[in-house]
C-alpha positions as CSV (number, residue, x, y, z in Angstrom):
1,X,0.0,0.0,0.0
2,X,1.3,3.5,-0.9
3,X,0.8,6.7,1.0
4,X,1.8,10.3,0.8
5,X,2.8,11.8,4.2
6,X,2.8,15.3,5.7
7,X,5.4,16.7,8.1
8,X,3.3,16.7,11.3
9,X,2.8,12.9,11.4
10,X,6.5,12.4,10.7
11,X,7.6,14.7,13.5
12,X,5.0,13.3,16.0
13,X,6.0,9.7,15.2
14,X,9.7,10.6,15.6
15,X,9.0,12.3,19.0
16,X,7.4,9.1,20.3
17,X,10.1,7.0,18.7
18,X,7.6,5.1,16.4
19,X,8.9,6.0,12.9
20,X,9.6,2.3,12.4
21,X,5.8,1.7,12.2
22,X,5.5,3.4,8.8
23,X,7.3,0.7,6.7
24,X,5.4,-2.0,8.5
25,X,2.1,-0.4,7.4
26,X,3.1,1.0,3.9
27,X,5.0,-0.6,1.1
28,X,5.9,2.8,-0.3
29,X,5.8,6.2,1.5
30,X,6.1,9.3,-0.5
31,X,7.6,12.4,1.2
32,X,7.0,15.5,-0.8
33,X,10.0,17.9,-1.2
34,X,8.3,20.6,0.9
35,X,7.8,18.1,3.7
36,X,11.4,16.9,3.5
37,X,12.6,20.5,3.7
38,X,10.3,21.2,6.7
39,X,11.4,18.2,8.6
40,X,15.0,17.5,7.6
41,X,16.5,20.8,6.2
42,X,14.8,23.3,8.5
43,X,14.4,20.8,11.4
44,X,10.9,21.8,12.3
45,X,7.5,21.4,10.7
46,X,5.0,24.0,9.8
47,X,1.6,23.9,8.2
48,X,1.1,24.5,4.5
49,X,2.5,21.3,2.9
50,X,-0.9,19.5,3.1
51,X,-1.8,20.9,-0.4
52,X,1.3,19.4,-1.9
53,X,0.6,16.0,-0.2
54,X,-2.9,16.0,-1.6
55,X,-1.8,17.1,-5.0
56,X,0.8,14.4,-5.3
57,X,-1.7,11.8,-4.2
58,X,-4.2,12.9,-6.8
59,X,-1.6,13.2,-9.6
60,X,0.0,9.8,-8.8
61,X,-3.3,8.0,-8.2
62,X,-2.4,7.2,-4.6
63,X,-5.5,6.8,-2.4
64,X,-3.8,7.2,1.0
65,X,-2.6,10.3,2.7
66,X,-1.3,10.8,6.2
67,X,-2.2,14.3,7.5
68,X,-3.0,15.5,11.0
69,X,-4.2,19.1,10.3
70,X,-8.0,19.4,10.3
71,X,-8.4,21.5,7.2
72,X,-6.1,19.3,5.1
73,X,-7.9,16.2,6.3
74,X,-11.3,17.7,5.4
75,X,-10.1,18.7,1.9
76,X,-8.6,15.3,1.3
77,X,-11.8,13.6,2.3
78,X,-13.8,15.8,-0.1
79,X,-11.5,14.6,-2.9
80,X,-12.2,11.0,-2.0
81,X,-8.8,10.2,-0.5
82,X,-8.3,7.8,2.4
83,X,-7.0,9.9,5.3
84,X,-5.3,8.9,8.5
85,X,-3.1,10.7,11.0
86,X,-0.6,9.8,13.7
87,X,-3.4,8.5,16.0
88,X,-4.7,6.3,13.2
89,X,-1.2,5.0,12.6
90,X,-0.8,4.1,16.3
91,X,-4.2,2.5,16.6
92,X,-3.7,0.3,13.4
93,X,-0.2,-0.6,14.6
94,X,-1.6,-1.7,18.0
95,X,-4.3,-3.8,16.4
96,X,-1.7,-5.5,14.2
97,X,0.5,-6.1,17.3
98,X,3.3,-3.7,16.3
99,X,2.8,-1.6,19.4
100,X,2.6,-2.8,23.0
101,X,0.2,-1.2,25.5
102,X,2.2,0.2,28.4
103,X,0.8,1.1,31.8
104,X,1.4,4.4,33.5
């Protein structure tokens, strides 16, 4: 399964040390140039790359996008894309046994 990912989910998964979940759930993950620049080059994310994530998904015929921001998610839904975010990634990973539940 292919997906296009935005910066916020990448940063959030990195913060909770769960980036390794992405290749377990997706065969191919596309990181747009603007997302790469936000996360790797500048070292911090900002909103605004959702449009590029959605555009690439539509252009390439990819049905899955990973976006956390509300407005971007709503627009992607309107365009018929399958949308998930970091919470969805964690929940699916838990159901598949990739994440253990830890008590407080």
